[in-house]
N, C-alpha and C positions, 0 to 999 in steps of 0.2 A: 578328537586326536589321536592316532596310530602311536602306539606304543612301540619303543625300538627294543630290538631285539638284546643288544649291549644299551650299558651306559652311553648318553650321548647328550653332550653339552649344548649343543643347539637348540634341538629338540627342548630341552630344559629350559633355555632361556627363552624360547617361543610360548611356551605353556605358562611361565610365569609373567610374561607381558601381557598374556590376555587376560591374566587374571585382575590386571591394574584397571581401577576405576576411572583413572588419570593419566598424568603425565608420568612417566618414570624411567628408571637406567636399571638394568639387571648385571649382574657381574657374577659369573658362573665359574668357579676352579677345580679342575681335578690335580692335587697335588700325590706325586709318587715317591715314594721315597725308600732309601736302601741303606743301612746302616750297619755299622759295624763298630763295637767297641771294647777297650783292652783295658788291663790294668796290672801291675808286677808280673808284664810280659808273659800273659795269657789272656784268648778271649774271654770275654763276658756275656757280650749279649752280641747278636744279631737277629736281622729280619728287613722285612719288607711290608710298608703300606700303601693305601690307595685311598685318599680322603676328599669327598665331593663338598663343595662349599657354595651357597648361593645368598648372594646378598640383595636385597631390593632396594632399591634408592626410592621411595614417593616423594615426589613433587606435585601437590595439589596447590591449588587457588587456594588463596588466605586472602583475610582481608589485608590490603596494602600491597600485596607483591604474591610471592609461590614462599610456601611453607616447605619446609625437606625433614625427613628422618627416615634414617635407615634400619634395615632388620635383617639379619642372617641367621639359616638354619643350615646344616648338615645332615636334617631328615629329608632325602630327596628322591629316595628308591626304594620302593617296596618289591618282594619276590614272592607273591602266593606259591603255595604248594603247586609243584607242577607247572606254574606260568613263568613266560618270561620275565626278565628285569622291566620294570614299568615306572613313570613318577609317581610318586607318592602324591597325587593330587590336592588331600587334604592338608598335608604339612604344607605345601607351596602356598594354595589359597589363603589358609590362617596366615600366613605370611606377608602378603601381601597385605590381609586384611589390616594387621595389627601395624604395619609400615603406613600406611594411611591413616589409621586411627590417630597415631602420632604426629605426623605431619601436619595433621587439620588443626592439630594444638602448639604447632610451634609459630612463634614471629617468621616475618618475612626473611628471607635469606638474602643477604647483603652481597652474594654472588649470584646471585640469579642469572642466566643466560638462557636462549632459545636453545633445546636442545638439537647436536650436531644431526643431521639428515643422512641417509644414503647417498650415495655421490658413485661418480664412474671408477673409482679405486677397486670396486669389488667385481670379482670374475671368478670363472671356476677355479682358478688355481688359488685362490683365499685361503680354502679347508674351511669356511664356515662348517660347511655339512659334513665335514670329512667323521667317520666313524672311528679313524685309527688318532687315537687321541696322542697319541708319540710320536707321529709320521713314521709308524712302522717300528719304531724301537718300543723294547718290554722290557721293565727293571725285574731282575729274579734276584735270588739268592747265588745263583750260576754267574751274575755280573762280579761276584767280589773274589773270584778265585784267584785272578792275579794278583790282588793285595794279598791274601790270602800268603798266597805263595812265598813272598818278598817278606811279609811280617813274622813267618815262621823262621828265616833264617835270622832276621834281627834281634827275633827270642832267643836265638841260641848264641847270637854274638855277644847279647848282653847279659846272660846268665853266666857265661866263660868271666867278660870282664867284671862282675858283681854290679851290674847297671839294672834296673828296672824301667821299663817302659812302659808309660801312660798314656793314650790317647785313644782316637776315633778315624774313621772313614765313613763320609757321608756322600750321598748321592741322593739329588732331587731333579724331577722335572714339573714345573707347573706347566698346564692348558691352562689359557684364559679366553671364554667366551666373554665378550661387551656387547649389550644391545640396548637398545632403547626404543621408545613407543614412536621416537620420530623416524625411526627406519634404519638407524644407525646400525650395523652389524660387523663386528672385528673379534677375530681369533689369534691368539698367538702362542707360541712356546717359548718358554725361556728353563736352560737346566744351569745346574753348578753341581760341583765336586769338590770336595774337599779332605784334605788330610793334615792333621796333626800328632804330632806326639813330642812327648814330656820325656827326658831321660834322666834320671835321678841317681845318682851313686849311691850303694846301696849302705855304706860304712861313712861315707863323708857328705858334710854339707854344699855338695856341687848338685846343679842342673842348668841342663840347655833343653832350648825348644825347635822344632823345626815345622813348618807347616807350608803347605802349597794349594793352588787353589785351579781350579779347569773347570771345563764344560763336561768330561766324564773322567771315567775313573782312570781308564786306559791311557789319557793323555797326562798322568800324575807319573812322573818316574821317581820311585822310591830309591834308586841306586844307590844316590850320593846319601838318603838321610842319615843312615848310623854313622858314616863316616865323617858326616860335619857334626854331629851329634859328638861322636868321641873325640873329636879335637877341641871341642869347647870344653868339654869336662876337663881332656888334660891341660888347655890353659889354665884352667882354675886352679888350679895344684900351684899355682906361682901367683901370692897376692900382693897386689901394688896400693899404696897410700894415695887418696885423691882427697881434696877438700872440697867441700862446698862450695860452687861459685857456678862463672860463666866459663864454660869451655868449649874450644872445638870438639864438634861431635862428628861421626859416622852414623848416620841412621838408616837401618836396612829396610827394603822396600818393605818391607811388613811394616814397621814403625811410622815410615812417610806414610803409608796409606790411612794408617788411624788419624792421623793428624788432619790430611788431607779428607778424609769423610767429615771428620768437625766441620771444617771449611764451608764444605759441599751442602752441610744439612742445615749449616745457619745463614745459608745465600735465598732470603726469602725477601721479594721485593717490599712486602707489607711490613715487615719488621724493619727494614731498612729506612722506609719514609717516614715511620712510626717513631724513629730515634732510637730504637731497640738494640740494633745491632752495630758489629763493626763495618757494616757496610751504609751506614747513612752518614750524610752529609749535612750540613746548617739548612732550618729551613725547612722541613720535609724533602727535601732532597737526598738521590743517593748519590752514593761515590761511583756510578758507572760513568766511563769515560777515564777514571784515575788511573795512574799506572802503580801496580800493587807487587810488581815482581821485574825480575829482567826481561828485557824483550825477547830472550830464546825461550821463555819457558810459557807453556798453557795448558789450562785444566778443564777438560771437555767432558761432557758426558754424551755418546754416542749408541742409539741400538745397533749398528751396525759393523761396532770398531772389533777391529779383527781380533786384537786380545782379548778383549772383555763384551762380546755381544751379548745383546739383550732383548726384550719384547721390547717392539715398536709400536703399541697399541697402550694409550693410557685407563687406568681402571681405576677409580676411587671411589672407595667406599665411605667415606668422610671428609667434608672441607675443610682446609685448614690452611693456615700462610702459603705454602706453596701450590697447592691444586684446588680445584671446585668440581665436585659433584657433577656441574653441569658442562663440564667438558669430557664426559665418559665418552671411549671411544675413539678421541682426537690421535691424529698419527704425531707420533713422537719423534724430531729431527735430532740431527744432531747438533750438540747445543754448545759452544764455548763460555763457559765463566769466566775463564782469564784467558786474552787470547792476545800474542805476543807480549807478554806481561801486565796489560790493561785489564781491569776489570769490565769485560762487555755486556753480560746480563745477570740477572737475577729472578730467580721462579717466582712466576703468578701466572694465576687465571685466566681466561677470556676477560671477564667482566671488570676486573681489576688492570688489566692491562688497557682495556678501552678507557676506564676513567682516569690512567693515569698516565697517557701517553707512551705504554710501553711496550715491547714486543711480547706475547703471548709466549711463552718459556716451559712447556711442560718438561719434564726431567728422563731422560733412561734410567733404569736400575742398573748401571755403569760407571763406573770414573776411570779415565784415565789424564796423567802429565805426562806430558814430554817435552824435553830441554833439547834444542837445537845443538847438534853437535856432539851430545852425548852418546860415550861409546863405553863396551864393555860390560863386567857385571861387577856384583859387589867384591869379588876378591881382586878385580882391576882396579876399583876405587882405593883398596885398602893399600894395595903394593904402590901407590902412586901418594900415600896421605905420608907427610913428613910427621907428624905428630896430632893425634886427635883421640877420643873414647868414643868406641865402636857400641852402641846402643842395640842388642837385638830385638827385643820388642818391647812394646808399651805394653801396662795394665791397668784397669779401675782410672780410667780419663775420665776428669769431669770438669764441667765449667765453673770457671771462679770468677770472671767479667766477661759478658756478652759484648758487651760496647769496642772492647780490645779483643775478643774472642782468644781471652786467656785461660789456659787448660792448666790443670793439675793433674798427676798421675805417677804411675809409677814405674820404673825399670826392673826388669826380672830376668831370670834363665839366662844371664851372661851376659854382664859388661865388661869392657874387657878394654886396655891400653894398647896403641898403634904406635910404634916410632919407627921410623924409618922403612917403611914399609910391610912390618912385621908386626904381629899380635905377639906382645912382651910377656902378659898376664891377664889376670882379672882386677876390678875395683869391685867396692863394693855398690848395691843396688841405691840408688837416690829418687827421691823424690822431684819430677821435672815442675817448672814454671814457667811456662813461654806461651807465646801467639802463632799457631801458625800462619797467622797471616802475616804478621812482624817476620816471622821466620825466612819468607820468601826473599826478601831483600839482602840474607847473610847466606846464600848460597855459594858458596864456592867453587865444588866442583858435581859431577853427577854422571852414575851410569847409565845404562841406555835403561830403557824402558821393559818392563817384564811382568807379566801376570803376578800378581801375588796374594796371600792372604793375610789382613788384617787381625793382630794376634785379639785385639779387644773388641773388634768392631765386625768379626768376621761373620757374625750369626746373623746381621743385619744386613752386611754391605759385602760379599761375596765375589761381585766383577769387578774387581780394581784392580788395574795395572799403573806402577809405579817406577821411577827411579830409585834406586839408593843415593843419597844424599850426604855431601860435606858441608857442613852450617857452621860458622863463629857464632861464637856467643848464645850457647844455649846453658838455659841456666838449669843447672843442678843443684836443685834450691837445699835439701839435705839428707842428711844419709834416711836410708830404708831399712830394716831388718827383713824385707822380701828376701826371698832365695832368689 
């Protein structure tokens, strides 16, 4: 096999498959990352990295079926003195050996299915053989220029106001190649950039948070950040009493995102059929077809969503209740989890779907909620609210009861009282206790949908688009000492 002059994901896939003594799937991912971190209004670190990773999923025949085992390595390339970069053949061959040895000792896989084969989707425009892994884009420190300039201005304003700024900016690009011994070949690119900052007053216990997500740094406008942080700190000078209990609340798109990601990740068909989730019904049935929300509401994962695009190629390193390694390379369609208020789909692999007469529903790595007729942004929602508690963001969310999807967590960095369309002061932080599924039928108003950064889940689910919501009876269970 010829060696690439530059690292090439498709060549690495093909070499790894050739090293396999039986059926297998291979996933190669190049992650390029650029980040900047700051604390106390000063940059602490910045830099960019590129990391290659190969996962080989071995699927040999074993007694009673097909065994499965996965092995992963980052030792993929070697560059002998004076030679171009080339595949580290010994590392890749050893990876295949280890994966197949483990798979031959494993029990038969319950999700076994025939591997997906090549089809007419492939053409010269699919990019499988492209050497340019980022479609001509390259991440470098110069990409931080616009962010650095805007940050410098924010730092100056913060020093003048006795406010320290803490946070980071991060941009990632993931190029993934997926191939199987049955001939399937897919390549996809998925990007994300995010910025978040916490402002803390130097002498008083006041803090606010601001965060945004986009595909690229240049799509994040920092212009309103410091003004909005300052407005929050100013509102916290006035303290308002609030007893624990159920209250009407306004949830920012970030807070809604954190709650809806928990709902999305709980939408497993296997868990529902086994009676372990909020989407379970009686006698092994699910709640598919049941109304969960107003008819105006939809919750969808769509790789081609205009606000939160994502990879449309399924890459699964290890089977779980949501996806199967045997479906590697499948194309991911737009899938409504909730459509017109009704539960439409739950995640499952092909083998499970066939056994239970369900649709095969792989999920794109993005989530969006839309409410028909909603308009304006968060500030418009505030202006038309008679009385509510505005929750800026959520933190440390944890499951209490999966059969209700009952969550607990904390509010932080700004909880405010709204009266007659105005923020009139801040209240204490609270521990909340509520279910995002049960909450859907208590929505009373909504803004338009916009891309957002969930505060708690942003590390794992950065491609999220949500409205701000007005919700009745949100359970602020007890007071918290969090800032």
